[in-house]
Backbone as CSV, one residue per row, in Angstrom:
resi,resn,N_x,N_y,N_z,CA_x,CA_y,CA_z,C_x,C_y,C_z
1,MET,77.251,-116.188,77.782,78.582,-115.711,78.212,78.274,-113.875,78.537
2,ILE,79.590,-114.168,79.022,79.584,-113.140,79.772,80.653,-112.296,79.796
3,THR,80.927,-110.934,79.751,81.904,-110.632,79.281,82.867,-109.366,80.287
4,ILE,83.652,-109.334,81.167,84.138,-108.344,81.852,84.737,-107.483,81.004
5,LEU,84.168,-106.126,81.659,85.021,-105.066,81.449,86.133,-104.440,82.552
6,LEU,87.212,-104.576,81.686,88.533,-103.995,82.673,88.846,-102.636,82.412
7,ALA,88.780,-101.963,83.259,89.203,-100.379,83.070,91.190,-100.332,83.120
8,CYS,92.049,-100.042,82.763,92.848,-99.709,83.500,93.725,-98.254,82.805
9,TYR,94.626,-98.285,84.151,95.523,-96.864,84.335,96.530,-96.607,84.715
10,ASN,97.675,-96.827,84.652,98.362,-96.948,86.108,98.358,-97.935,86.794
11,GLY,97.769,-99.460,86.631,97.908,-99.896,87.829,98.677,-101.267,87.355
12,LYS,99.961,-100.857,87.028,100.938,-102.808,87.051,101.273,-103.159,87.914
13,GLU,101.290,-102.270,89.089,101.315,-102.955,90.904,100.556,-104.320,90.894
14,TYR,99.243,-103.719,90.922,97.841,-104.676,91.652,97.471,-105.227,90.219
15,LEU,97.841,-105.053,88.448,96.948,-105.782,87.691,96.854,-107.381,88.019
16,PRO,98.381,-107.953,88.071,98.432,-109.186,88.193,96.809,-109.838,89.516
17,ALA,97.412,-109.471,90.567,96.572,-109.968,91.480,94.766,-110.035,90.455
18,GLN,94.851,-109.070,89.879,93.062,-108.806,89.843,92.786,-109.589,88.463
19,LEU,93.765,-109.899,87.643,93.382,-110.612,86.682,93.466,-112.543,87.161
20,ASP,94.490,-112.667,87.795,94.457,-113.882,88.461,93.077,-114.280,88.834
21,SER,92.541,-113.018,89.617,91.400,-113.512,90.567,90.502,-113.865,89.565
22,ILE,89.939,-112.780,88.423,88.953,-113.275,87.602,89.382,-114.356,86.907
23,LEU,90.323,-114.931,85.953,90.996,-115.943,85.441,90.617,-117.500,85.944
24,THR,90.672,-117.316,87.471,90.688,-118.828,88.277,88.935,-118.920,89.323
25,GLN,87.695,-117.974,88.410,86.822,-118.152,88.687,86.045,-119.514,88.937
26,ASN,85.442,-119.752,90.107,84.444,-120.990,90.204,83.889,-121.084,89.632
27,THR,83.869,-121.371,88.051,82.132,-121.042,87.439,82.339,-121.593,86.460
28,GLN,81.166,-122.149,85.832,80.526,-123.045,84.522,80.239,-122.171,83.818
29,ALA,80.287,-121.297,83.938,79.582,-119.939,83.175,80.970,-119.168,82.382
30,ALA,80.492,-119.705,80.565,81.130,-118.975,79.940,81.745,-117.891,80.236
31,PHE,82.911,-117.049,80.062,83.450,-115.317,80.119,84.665,-114.956,79.485
32,SER,84.375,-113.872,79.177,85.805,-113.457,78.889,86.023,-112.127,79.123
33,VAL,86.952,-111.244,79.030,87.575,-110.070,79.541,88.502,-109.342,78.213
34,LEU,87.669,-108.316,78.402,87.574,-107.246,77.383,88.110,-105.837,77.739
35,ILE,89.455,-105.722,77.647,90.197,-104.454,78.123,91.285,-103.300,78.196
36,ARG,90.605,-102.060,78.309,90.854,-100.843,77.405,91.626,-100.212,78.486
37,ASP,93.490,-100.029,77.856,94.557,-98.792,79.188,94.185,-97.489,78.529
38,ASP,93.811,-96.570,79.101,93.926,-95.145,79.280,94.935,-94.091,78.817
39,GLY,96.538,-94.958,78.340,97.257,-94.150,78.362,98.389,-94.351,79.835
40,SER,98.296,-95.792,79.966,99.419,-95.545,81.377,100.711,-95.537,80.928
41,THR,101.171,-95.114,82.120,102.878,-94.851,81.408,103.643,-95.473,82.442
42,ASP,103.145,-96.454,83.505,104.232,-97.518,84.252,104.336,-98.765,83.890
43,GLY,103.835,-98.843,82.605,104.485,-100.679,82.443,103.341,-101.195,82.330
44,SER,102.081,-100.904,82.464,100.284,-101.687,82.705,100.461,-101.952,81.823
45,TRP,101.129,-101.644,79.969,100.127,-101.744,79.159,101.188,-103.046,78.595
46,GLU,102.763,-103.613,79.038,103.107,-104.360,78.946,102.607,-105.656,80.003
47,VAL,102.110,-105.662,81.137,101.526,-106.593,82.169,100.360,-107.116,81.049
48,LEU,99.574,-106.527,80.557,98.667,-106.441,79.577,98.455,-107.368,78.182
49,GLU,99.510,-106.767,77.991,99.892,-107.815,76.518,100.514,-108.769,77.277
50,ASP,100.882,-108.881,77.919,101.927,-110.613,78.319,100.375,-111.439,78.823
51,TYR,99.402,-110.511,79.974,98.304,-111.413,79.800,97.408,-112.114,78.530
52,ALA,97.405,-110.954,78.091,96.066,-111.410,76.686,96.904,-112.620,75.524
53,GLY,98.179,-112.164,75.651,99.212,-113.316,75.086,98.989,-114.903,75.572
54,ARG,99.044,-114.861,76.612,98.796,-116.336,77.359,97.553,-116.825,77.449
55,TYR,96.985,-115.834,77.516,94.764,-116.195,77.379,94.391,-115.866,76.272
56,PRO,94.929,-115.765,75.155,94.234,-115.317,74.140,92.789,-115.975,74.119
57,GLU,92.498,-117.096,74.271,90.764,-117.054,74.316,90.121,-116.889,75.679
58,ARG,90.578,-116.499,76.481,89.775,-115.174,77.677,90.499,-113.760,77.909
59,ILE,90.841,-113.387,77.428,91.455,-112.252,77.366,91.504,-111.364,76.035
60,THR,90.804,-110.029,75.284,90.754,-109.247,74.543,91.485,-107.687,74.694
61,LEU,92.166,-107.490,73.968,93.205,-106.200,74.887,92.636,-105.439,73.428
62,LEU,91.840,-104.328,73.687,91.873,-103.442,72.928,92.951,-102.685,72.230
63,PRO,93.067,-101.921,71.002,94.519,-101.272,70.484,94.597,-100.075,71.795
64,LYS,95.416,-98.836,71.427,96.031,-98.028,72.034,94.793,-96.880,71.368
65,THR,94.295,-95.917,72.013,93.319,-95.297,71.552,93.893,-94.072,72.256
66,GLN,93.213,-92.614,72.010,93.132,-91.269,73.086,92.988,-91.442,73.767
67,PRO,93.439,-91.505,75.111,92.684,-91.230,76.362,91.658,-90.499,76.389
68,THR,90.911,-90.979,77.585,89.546,-90.332,77.675,90.129,-89.141,79.236
69,GLY,90.960,-89.608,79.865,91.181,-89.194,80.669,90.620,-88.915,82.011
70,SER,89.709,-90.293,82.046,89.526,-90.311,83.517,88.874,-91.625,83.534
71,ALA,88.219,-92.348,84.607,87.829,-93.457,85.046,86.644,-93.856,83.944
72,LYS,85.547,-92.895,84.032,84.589,-92.893,83.564,84.283,-92.956,81.870
73,GLY,85.079,-92.271,81.966,85.760,-92.301,80.145,86.217,-93.393,79.605
74,ASN,87.356,-94.324,80.795,87.252,-95.629,80.409,86.280,-96.641,80.152
75,PHE,85.235,-96.803,80.701,84.506,-97.382,81.023,83.404,-97.125,79.787
76,PHE,83.180,-95.685,79.413,82.246,-95.441,78.473,82.730,-95.734,77.026
77,ALA,83.882,-95.890,77.276,84.471,-96.373,75.870,84.492,-97.434,75.667
78,LEU,84.678,-99.056,76.961,84.667,-100.197,77.008,83.472,-100.434,76.544
79,LEU,82.225,-99.766,76.927,80.131,-99.853,76.227,80.397,-99.699,75.119
80,ASP,80.910,-98.867,74.628,80.914,-97.961,73.389,81.784,-99.756,72.317
81,ALA,83.037,-100.060,72.822,83.580,-101.400,72.202,82.459,-102.731,71.675
82,VAL,81.813,-102.587,73.109,81.386,-103.496,73.085,79.810,-104.146,72.144
83,GLY,78.850,-102.821,72.036,78.264,-102.373,70.412,79.170,-102.552,69.560
84,GLU,80.494,-101.946,69.186,80.596,-102.076,68.245,81.164,-103.771,67.961
85,LYS,81.765,-104.551,68.763,82.115,-105.658,68.600,80.893,-106.738,68.946
86,GLU,79.442,-106.162,69.083,78.251,-107.164,69.371,79.466,-108.665,70.443
87,LEU,79.002,-107.738,71.534,79.852,-108.315,72.509,77.904,-109.236,73.685
88,CYS,77.500,-107.714,73.631,76.360,-108.148,74.404,74.800,-108.326,73.618
89,ARG,74.502,-109.896,73.086,73.474,-110.398,72.925,72.455,-110.712,73.766
90,PRO,70.965,-110.839,73.400,69.972,-111.508,73.847,70.285,-113.327,74.846
91,GLY,70.637,-112.466,76.163,71.504,-113.642,76.987,72.290,-113.681,77.536
92,ASP,73.344,-112.352,77.048,74.216,-112.050,77.518,74.422,-110.760,78.589
93,TYR,75.777,-111.135,79.090,75.758,-110.302,80.376,76.966,-109.176,80.619
94,LEU,77.131,-108.364,81.138,78.210,-107.409,81.495,78.714,-107.200,82.632
95,MET,80.088,-107.687,83.198,80.384,-107.193,84.275,82.029,-106.313,84.048
96,PHE,81.912,-105.336,85.433,82.758,-104.230,85.558,83.778,-104.523,86.465
97,SER,85.118,-104.492,86.101,86.861,-104.637,86.830,86.913,-103.112,86.857
98,ASP,87.973,-103.354,88.380,88.597,-101.983,88.070,90.251,-102.909,87.927
99,GLN,91.346,-102.039,88.303,92.241,-102.594,87.833,93.346,-103.146,89.293
100,ASP,92.605,-103.000,90.224,93.913,-102.522,91.969,92.818,-103.730,92.621
101,ASP,91.810,-104.585,92.102,91.110,-104.829,93.490,91.214,-106.824,93.044
102,VAL,90.511,-107.585,94.018,90.670,-109.107,94.088,89.432,-109.699,94.113
103,TRP,88.620,-110.410,93.101,87.374,-111.042,93.289,87.730,-112.533,94.293
104,LEU,86.775,-112.104,94.701,86.340,-113.634,95.398,86.078,-114.745,94.630
105,PRO,86.430,-115.682,94.577,86.342,-117.205,93.881,85.180,-117.609,93.166
106,ASP,84.157,-117.118,93.868,82.557,-117.587,93.629,82.028,-116.054,92.963
107,LYS,82.454,-114.845,92.801,82.151,-113.760,92.559,81.363,-113.837,91.186
108,VAL,81.916,-114.280,90.259,80.753,-114.544,88.923,79.647,-115.297,88.819
109,GLU,79.485,-116.606,89.824,78.628,-117.323,89.790,77.724,-116.553,90.968
110,ARG,78.309,-116.354,92.146,76.722,-115.451,92.386,76.385,-114.347,92.365
111,THR,76.811,-113.656,91.638,76.216,-112.096,90.808,75.179,-112.995,89.903
112,LEU,76.044,-113.995,89.010,74.938,-114.403,87.696,73.576,-115.103,88.762
113,ALA,73.674,-116.031,89.879,72.680,-116.475,90.459,72.288,-115.376,90.563
114,LEU,72.590,-114.035,91.184,71.750,-113.154,91.599,70.776,-112.403,90.272
115,MET,71.140,-112.066,89.514,70.650,-111.618,87.827,70.053,-111.929,87.461
116,GLU,69.887,-113.528,87.694,68.608,-114.617,87.151,67.536,-114.310,88.159
117,GLN,67.328,-114.433,89.334,66.705,-114.166,89.995,65.714,-112.693,90.268
118,THR,66.858,-112.000,89.956,66.253,-110.081,89.542,65.742,-110.194,88.449
119,GLN,65.956,-110.640,87.549,65.384,-110.314,86.243,64.030,-110.805,85.534
120,GLY,63.761,-112.332,86.456,63.243,-112.614,85.931,62.817,-114.015,84.554
121,SER,62.369,-112.708,83.761,62.742,-112.649,82.505,63.566,-112.448,81.645
122,PRO,64.239,-112.550,80.784,65.791,-111.865,80.196,65.215,-110.765,78.995
123,ALA,64.061,-110.471,79.246,63.805,-109.483,78.636,63.564,-108.161,79.132
124,VAL,63.598,-108.110,80.737,63.400,-107.108,81.291,64.899,-106.256,81.722
125,PRO,65.216,-105.164,81.539,65.858,-104.221,82.054,66.719,-104.561,83.267
126,ALA,68.144,-104.970,83.656,68.014,-105.521,85.039,69.691,-104.938,85.575
127,LEU,69.960,-104.571,86.856,71.414,-104.140,86.853,71.240,-105.049,88.287
128,VAL,72.941,-105.682,88.983,72.691,-106.526,90.309,74.132,-105.970,90.795
129,HIS,74.064,-105.841,92.155,75.635,-105.494,92.678,75.765,-105.707,93.999
130,GLY,76.403,-105.789,94.514,76.635,-105.797,95.926,77.956,-105.088,96.892
131,ASN,78.442,-106.531,97.919,79.220,-105.395,98.880,80.293,-105.858,98.625
132,LEU,81.277,-105.650,99.564,82.636,-105.472,99.240,83.406,-105.488,101.154
133,LYS,84.519,-106.430,101.193,85.431,-106.102,101.602,86.158,-105.259,101.647
134,VAL,86.258,-103.643,102.642,87.365,-103.049,102.165,88.642,-103.271,102.943
135,VAL,89.803,-103.785,102.169,91.009,-104.122,102.601,92.198,-102.396,102.323
136,ASP,93.103,-103.079,103.190,94.721,-102.175,102.764,95.313,-102.851,101.352
137,LYS,96.753,-101.726,101.070,97.329,-102.390,99.829,97.912,-103.989,99.685
138,ASP,97.870,-104.400,101.123,98.573,-106.314,101.427,97.420,-106.509,101.451
139,LEU,96.286,-105.961,101.174,94.827,-107.214,101.233,94.418,-107.335,103.105
140,LYS,94.984,-107.067,103.336,94.295,-106.749,105.296,92.993,-106.262,105.390
141,VAL,92.173,-106.981,105.723,90.790,-106.906,105.829,90.816,-105.180,106.905
142,LEU,90.266,-104.090,105.974,90.286,-102.858,107.208,88.465,-103.392,107.631
143,ASN,87.620,-103.281,106.472,86.096,-103.554,107.479,85.582,-104.274,106.315
144,PRO,84.858,-105.390,107.044,83.734,-106.404,106.175,82.974,-105.657,105.896
145,SER,82.452,-104.743,105.380,81.336,-104.064,104.784,81.520,-102.967,104.041
146,PHE,82.054,-102.427,102.999,81.595,-101.141,102.246,80.498,-100.692,102.387
147,PHE,79.512,-101.713,102.586,78.278,-100.726,103.096,77.885,-100.255,103.853
148,ALA,79.029,-100.440,105.436,78.489,-99.947,105.967,80.090,-98.944,106.475
149,PHE,80.783,-99.045,106.089,82.044,-98.416,105.838,81.664,-97.094,105.510
150,GLN,81.497,-97.251,104.376,80.573,-95.821,103.641,79.169,-95.219,103.564
151,GLY,78.398,-95.755,104.213,77.187,-95.585,105.477,76.346,-96.032,103.798
152,ILE,76.538,-96.796,102.831,75.781,-96.421,102.278,74.214,-97.607,102.225
153,SER,73.554,-97.301,101.617,71.961,-97.550,101.938,71.856,-98.424,100.279
154,PRO,71.988,-99.389,99.965,71.275,-100.527,98.756,70.029,-100.467,98.968
155,GLN,69.318,-100.156,99.768,67.995,-100.608,99.520,67.242,-99.460,99.059
156,ARG,67.846,-97.912,99.307,67.443,-96.576,98.353,67.789,-96.627,97.157
157,CYS,67.524,-97.156,96.322,67.669,-97.353,94.820,66.406,-97.082,93.856
158,SER,65.526,-96.252,94.229,63.990,-95.625,93.983,64.750,-94.627,93.114
159,LEU,64.047,-94.300,91.496,64.722,-92.957,90.419,64.817,-92.334,91.491
160,THR,63.907,-91.150,92.374,64.529,-90.706,93.550,65.450,-90.410,94.353
161,ASN,65.572,-91.938,94.623,66.848,-91.471,95.736,68.193,-92.088,94.650
162,LEU,67.909,-92.222,93.369,69.640,-92.316,92.725,69.770,-91.157,92.115
163,LEU,68.635,-90.204,92.369,69.411,-88.781,91.496,69.662,-88.421,92.607
164,VAL,69.801,-88.564,94.007,70.378,-87.892,94.546,71.502,-88.243,95.814
165,GLN,71.888,-89.598,94.989,72.992,-90.365,95.932,72.739,-91.538,94.717
166,ASN,74.017,-92.038,94.455,74.466,-93.615,94.215,74.393,-94.435,94.978
167,CYS,73.835,-96.026,94.933,74.231,-96.694,96.175,75.006,-97.663,95.184
168,ILE,75.281,-97.830,94.550,76.357,-98.920,93.609,77.564,-98.545,93.207
169,THR,78.279,-99.948,93.319,79.632,-99.620,93.056,79.839,-100.404,92.277
170,GLY,80.636,-100.277,90.951,80.514,-100.280,90.080,81.254,-101.668,89.418
171,CYS,81.933,-102.139,90.362,83.198,-102.643,90.268,82.325,-104.393,91.163
172,THR,81.056,-103.790,91.442,80.485,-105.377,91.651,78.737,-105.839,91.254
173,MET,79.074,-104.930,90.011,77.787,-104.947,89.191,78.027,-105.712,88.085
174,MET,76.792,-106.272,87.709,76.281,-106.692,86.427,75.119,-106.634,85.963
175,ILE,74.932,-106.146,84.499,73.729,-105.640,83.443,73.356,-106.726,82.740
176,ASN,72.264,-106.909,82.406,71.888,-107.642,81.405,71.883,-106.860,79.984
177,GLN,71.274,-107.784,78.681,71.842,-107.365,77.481,70.391,-106.048,77.479
178,PRO,69.343,-105.990,78.064,68.285,-105.062,77.394,68.378,-103.754,78.338
179,LEU,69.195,-103.903,79.132,69.933,-103.066,79.800,70.878,-101.993,79.047
180,PHE,72.067,-102.785,78.706,73.108,-102.376,77.646,72.126,-101.861,76.522
181,ALA,71.388,-102.281,76.011,70.774,-101.718,74.739,69.819,-100.129,74.869
182,LEU,68.948,-100.217,75.972,69.437,-99.156,76.523,69.869,-97.698,76.839
183,ALA,71.144,-98.160,77.307,72.427,-97.477,77.153,73.202,-97.023,76.286
184,ASP,72.433,-96.856,75.262,73.169,-96.672,73.765,73.239,-94.751,74.064
185,LYS,72.938,-93.917,74.364,73.030,-93.085,74.860,74.422,-92.349,75.678
186,THR,75.084,-91.683,75.699,75.810,-91.492,76.640,75.638,-89.595,77.069
187,PRO,75.694,-89.577,78.028,75.692,-88.311,78.845,76.553,-87.499,78.181
188,PRO,76.787,-86.172,78.315,77.956,-85.586,77.880,78.391,-85.295,79.167
189,GLU,77.743,-85.203,80.080,78.095,-84.899,82.049,77.284,-86.133,82.118
190,CYS,78.175,-86.685,83.471,77.630,-87.714,84.203,78.261,-88.025,85.663
191,ALA,78.141,-88.212,86.117,79.216,-88.636,87.489,79.956,-89.537,87.550
192,MET,79.043,-90.809,86.901,80.249,-92.109,87.191,78.895,-93.116,85.772
193,HIS,79.794,-93.744,85.460,79.366,-94.581,84.673,78.235,-95.777,85.213
194,ASP,78.368,-96.098,86.414,77.428,-97.360,87.689,76.564,-95.986,88.071
195,TRP,76.498,-95.181,87.959,75.195,-94.077,88.266,74.463,-94.422,87.196
196,TRP,74.962,-93.684,85.810,74.030,-93.753,85.128,73.314,-95.043,84.195
197,LEU,74.352,-95.749,84.525,73.543,-97.295,84.517,71.901,-97.597,85.773
198,GLY,72.824,-97.447,86.782,71.655,-97.430,87.973,70.568,-96.835,87.425
199,LEU,70.725,-95.683,87.184,69.321,-94.555,86.878,68.741,-95.428,85.867
200,LEU,69.149,-95.491,84.819,68.169,-96.690,83.563,67.357,-97.353,84.169
201,ALA,68.256,-98.150,85.045,67.571,-99.455,85.525,66.656,-99.158,86.378
202,ALA,66.441,-98.164,87.393,65.213,-97.401,88.192,64.554,-96.695,87.642
203,CYS,64.757,-97.038,85.859,63.214,-96.001,84.950,62.644,-97.205,84.540
204,PHE,63.703,-98.113,83.893,62.786,-99.408,83.342,62.645,-100.540,83.706
205,GLY,63.447,-101.120,84.587,63.654,-101.763,84.552,64.065,-102.217,85.940
206,LYS,64.734,-103.051,86.748,64.867,-104.166,87.989,66.037,-103.119,88.383
207,ILE,66.370,-103.271,89.966,67.480,-103.152,90.749,68.065,-104.265,91.227
208,GLY,68.976,-105.465,91.738,69.027,-106.625,93.062,70.253,-105.859,93.418
209,TYR,70.247,-106.400,94.659,71.875,-106.703,95.420,71.805,-107.236,96.465
210,THR,73.143,-107.732,97.054,73.110,-108.586,98.147,74.118,-108.036,98.659
211,ILE,73.910,-108.407,100.241,75.254,-107.736,101.340,76.104,-108.682,101.834
212,GLU,75.938,-110.162,101.032,77.463,-110.333,101.410,78.580,-109.787,100.499
213,PRO,79.757,-109.959,100.850,80.811,-109.339,99.856,81.279,-109.921,98.887
214,LEU,81.329,-109.625,98.035,81.955,-110.022,96.478,83.012,-110.143,95.896
215,MET,84.150,-109.357,96.798,85.540,-109.065,96.222,86.194,-108.048,97.653
216,LEU,87.101,-108.155,97.162,88.324,-107.270,98.155,88.110,-105.900,97.169
217,TYR,87.787,-104.859,98.144,87.811,-103.428,97.623,89.293,-102.930,97.730
218,ARG,90.569,-102.709,97.599,91.703,-102.686,97.635,91.944,-101.055,98.015
219,GLN,92.088,-100.382,99.289,92.903,-99.137,99.490,93.783,-98.711,99.260
220,HIS,94.507,-98.271,98.624,95.732,-97.669,98.482,96.004,-95.934,98.409
221,GLY,97.239,-95.150,98.254,97.203,-93.675,97.961,96.682,-93.446,96.762
222,ASP,96.885,-94.407,95.674,96.147,-93.818,94.049,95.196,-93.963,93.618
223,ASN,94.011,-94.673,94.679,92.499,-95.290,93.905,91.781,-93.745,93.096
224,SER,91.593,-93.868,92.154,90.654,-93.142,91.424,89.532,-92.487,91.970
225,VAL,89.005,-93.446,93.172,87.562,-92.551,94.187,88.319,-92.715,95.833
226,GLY,88.437,-94.061,95.657,88.940,-94.635,97.242,87.279,-94.197,98.469
227,ALA,87.086,-95.065,99.297,86.412,-95.012,100.580,86.812,-94.513,101.313
228,LYS,86.220,-94.055,102.185,86.040,-93.169,103.681,85.628,-93.969,104.711
229,ASP,85.567,-93.808,105.909,85.028,-94.387,107.284,84.054,-93.086,107.447
230,ILE,82.572,-93.389,107.160,81.503,-92.532,107.348,81.464,-92.042,109.281
231,ARG,81.868,-93.277,109.966,82.264,-92.968,111.184,82.913,-91.749,112.002
232,ASP,84.243,-91.731,110.731,85.545,-90.685,111.376,84.734,-89.318,110.793
233,LEU,85.133,-88.513,111.554,85.191,-86.769,111.167,86.057,-86.487,110.386
234,SER,86.621,-86.661,110.323,87.538,-86.594,108.728,86.873,-86.446,107.590
235,PHE,86.143,-87.789,107.157,85.278,-87.881,106.052,84.363,-86.715,106.107
236,TYR,83.978,-85.908,106.649,83.305,-85.200,106.957,83.514,-83.456,106.687
237,THR,85.139,-83.516,107.558,85.771,-82.418,107.155,86.704,-82.405,105.809
238,HIS,86.872,-83.737,105.307,87.183,-83.745,103.914,86.032,-83.282,102.825
239,LYS,85.024,-83.643,103.332,83.702,-83.134,102.349,83.759,-81.679,102.402
240,LEU,83.793,-81.277,103.811,83.870,-79.558,103.649,84.901,-78.926,102.307
241,SER,85.727,-79.438,102.458,87.131,-78.724,101.819,87.391,-78.944,100.888
242,GLN,86.167,-79.773,100.294,86.541,-80.071,98.505,84.794,-79.514,98.014
243,LYS,85.149,-78.046,98.103,83.632,-77.358,98.032,83.849,-77.283,96.405
244,GLU,84.814,-76.790,95.905,84.138,-77.282,93.823,84.227,-78.554,93.418
245,GLN,84.740,-79.686,94.124,84.167,-80.727,93.705,82.812,-81.054,93.676
246,ILE,82.771,-80.571,94.890,81.354,-81.167,95.247,80.207,-80.256,94.671
247,GLN,80.608,-79.123,94.014,79.926,-77.928,93.319,79.941,-78.999,91.609
248,LYS,81.116,-79.253,91.484,81.003,-80.113,90.147,79.646,-81.260,89.882
249,ASN,79.927,-81.787,91.048,79.567,-83.217,91.321,78.045,-82.958,90.832
250,TYR,77.550,-81.736,92.146,76.058,-81.524,91.700,75.727,-80.988,89.977
251,ARG,76.560,-80.468,89.574,76.356,-79.931,88.373,75.832,-81.665,87.194
252,GLU,76.944,-82.435,87.281,77.000,-83.533,86.772,75.365,-84.587,86.998
253,MET,75.358,-84.358,88.498,74.167,-84.905,88.947,72.815,-84.498,88.147
254,PHE,72.500,-82.905,88.006,71.476,-82.181,87.434,71.639,-82.525,85.943
255,ALA,73.288,-82.494,85.190,72.902,-82.776,84.284,72.498,-83.826,83.700
256,GLN,72.575,-84.591,84.078,72.619,-86.218,83.476,71.433,-86.830,84.120
257,ALA,70.696,-86.166,84.945,69.040,-86.058,85.175,68.331,-85.401,84.038
258,GLU,68.932,-84.014,83.560,68.509,-83.410,82.587,68.362,-84.095,80.834
259,PHE,69.584,-84.836,80.730,69.956,-85.610,79.533,68.340,-86.820,79.539
260,LEU,68.600,-87.658,80.881,68.106,-88.914,80.597,66.392,-88.322,80.418
261,CYS,65.961,-87.163,80.921,64.514,-86.932,80.730,64.255,-86.341,79.108
262,ARG,65.046,-85.412,78.831,65.414,-85.248,77.609,65.087,-86.467,76.395
263,GLU,66.286,-87.146,76.396,66.868,-88.226,75.289,65.939,-89.677,75.175
264,TYR,65.263,-89.925,76.837,64.113,-90.355,76.940,62.661,-90.679,77.201
265,GLU,62.745,-89.721,76.890,61.604,-88.465,76.978,60.177,-89.910,76.582
266,ASP,60.116,-90.767,75.396,58.844,-91.559,74.954,59.388,-92.432,75.421
267,LYS,59.901,-93.275,76.611,59.668,-93.731,77.051,59.628,-94.212,78.674
268,LEU,59.918,-92.262,79.275,59.713,-92.679,80.751,58.166,-92.017,80.998
269,SER,57.436,-92.617,82.037,56.114,-92.585,82.379,56.221,-90.750,82.497
270,ASP,54.480,-90.286,82.336,54.359,-88.549,83.219,55.069,-88.608,84.924
271,GLN,54.718,-89.579,85.431,55.579,-89.460,87.577,57.511,-89.286,87.154
272,GLN,57.707,-90.146,86.552,59.117,-89.984,86.394,59.700,-88.677,85.453
273,LYS,58.865,-88.280,84.531,59.617,-87.186,83.811,58.962,-85.627,85.070
274,GLU,57.971,-86.051,85.521,57.707,-85.064,86.985,59.124,-85.161,87.583
275,ILE,59.225,-86.041,88.017,60.151,-86.211,89.334,61.832,-86.241,88.794
276,LEU,62.369,-86.120,87.652,63.240,-85.731,86.786,62.985,-84.098,86.527
277,GLN,62.371,-83.263,86.050,62.296,-82.152,86.142,62.099,-81.390,87.377
278,ALA,61.818,-81.721,88.787,61.644,-81.409,89.881,63.213,-81.743,90.345
279,TRP,63.909,-82.362,89.797,65.210,-82.722,90.733,66.449,-81.336,89.403
280,TYR,66.322,-81.596,88.245,66.803,-80.984,87.585,67.073,-79.316,87.683
281,THR,65.832,-79.092,87.516,65.368,-77.656,87.748,65.434,-76.844,89.185
282,ILE,66.345,-77.602,90.365,66.438,-77.041,91.435,67.263,-75.871,91.347
283,PRO,68.550,-76.058,90.632,69.243,-74.700,90.724,68.888,-73.270,90.275
284,LYS,67.435,-73.361,89.791,66.627,-72.410,89.616,65.877,-71.665,90.702
285,LEU,66.159,-72.217,91.785,65.172,-71.911,92.593,65.980,-71.179,93.484
286,GLY,65.470,-69.982,94.414,65.889,-69.497,96.099,66.631,-70.505,96.863
287,ARG,66.880,-70.049,98.038,67.013,-71.202,99.302,66.274,-72.032,99.449
288,PHE,64.695,-71.053,99.629,63.735,-71.311,100.572,63.086,-72.731,99.155
289,GLY,63.122,-71.846,98.397,62.289,-72.619,96.944,63.192,-74.359,97.364
290,LYS,64.695,-74.200,96.808,65.471,-75.354,96.758,65.259,-76.185,98.308
291,ALA,65.012,-75.963,99.566,64.385,-76.884,100.471,63.530,-77.426,100.618
292,ARG,62.390,-76.265,99.716,61.010,-76.850,100.085,60.530,-78.455,98.553
293,ARG,61.325,-77.701,97.703,61.500,-79.027,96.680,61.998,-80.433,96.680
294,ILE,63.211,-80.046,98.068,63.519,-81.467,98.274,62.904,-82.142,98.887
295,LEU,62.035,-81.562,100.348,61.375,-81.840,101.218,60.299,-82.737,100.276
296,GLN,59.599,-82.189,99.674,58.431,-82.247,98.966,58.525,-83.320,98.028
297,TYR,59.667,-83.896,97.773,59.900,-84.804,96.370,60.781,-85.806,97.360
298,GLY,61.086,-86.001,98.363,62.154,-86.287,99.078,63.486,-86.791,98.564
299,PHE,63.837,-85.482,98.017,65.511,-85.713,97.545,66.223,-85.345,98.244
300,THR,65.904,-86.478,98.877,66.790,-86.848,100.675,68.328,-87.981,100.775
301,LYS,68.953,-87.441,101.240,70.134,-88.602,101.461,70.245,-89.656,102.324
302,ASN,70.615,-90.497,102.360,70.435,-91.745,103.496,71.112,-91.174,104.890
303,THR,70.930,-90.192,105.436,71.888,-89.799,106.758,71.530,-88.675,106.818
304,TRP,71.100,-87.633,107.917,70.468,-86.238,108.341,72.055,-85.249,107.984
305,LEU,72.940,-85.994,108.447,74.291,-85.037,107.655,74.651,-84.784,106.534
306,ARG,73.971,-85.793,105.422,74.609,-85.709,104.617,73.340,-85.017,103.849
307,THR,72.356,-84.950,104.423,71.061,-84.169,103.612,71.129,-82.562,103.906
308,LEU,71.830,-82.861,105.517,71.590,-81.289,105.463,72.940,-80.873,104.655
309,GLY,74.067,-81.278,104.142,75.154,-81.056,103.431,74.464,-80.713,102.319
310,GLN,73.367,-81.549,101.846,73.332,-80.984,100.388,72.417,-79.835,100.092
311,PHE,71.530,-79.303,101.701,70.805,-78.350,101.502,72.028,-77.271,101.278
312,PHE,73.284,-77.366,102.125,74.049,-75.703,101.782,74.785,-75.817,100.938
313,SER,74.592,-77.078,99.488,75.689,-77.589,98.526,75.084,-76.911,97.169
314,ILE,73.822,-77.176,97.057,72.948,-77.404,95.575,72.929,-75.648,95.206
């Protein structure tokens, strides 16, 4: 069984297209959709109730609870619900959905095939993800490759690489039951749910990816994260103008690494613990010490401009 976790907040305008693209998947695999709304005020709840009423065998809408206030909080709450409802047993899988995209008709089938190829054995923790087509609010293609658009290198998925830069887009992600079982501890501070799951997979299992697009990633004014063209100068000027946000991001990156090292100490190898400690203790070093540590352990990003920016941000 595949359970698709859909996190919603004020997504009324685009929810029907997203849900329809999931419900009409061309697959023989059994799947269901678990939805959590994070306190929408735009009528999203009524749309979700309508779909849950029309497709009771496919859709489960969680009762209203205290809003988490963030996309990552919403997804972590969904993961908690999966555990409480025992929806991910051996042989089961989880997928993740935003509220405003459109899945290509064979997304589930292709992602499942990639998972089976990547994990090898169902007992091995595994995560797979893929590319996306970037589209505007009317689904006109802006770029056929999200990886190229954002300058993402999906092959950079070692622990060292993932500590400094996430290459996994959550809405294309599938995880298996062994990885879900490992994710029973949620760090108080972390960047995003997909990043955290990626770190666990890098430490204890396997990560697979496809460069072929699995879905349409809709760009519009209300995106929680959004995508920006790496070739555009505004990509870098925007980054420079977000000093406080960048510093917050790095605090979360160091915090999730420290949490991983502490809470999973008995499962980590000595080398993994050394890498984690080398990363999260960087803020204690002086400017020269930070630069030396980054180069010594290869804590570099996938472009020299991003790495240069990191030198001045940490």
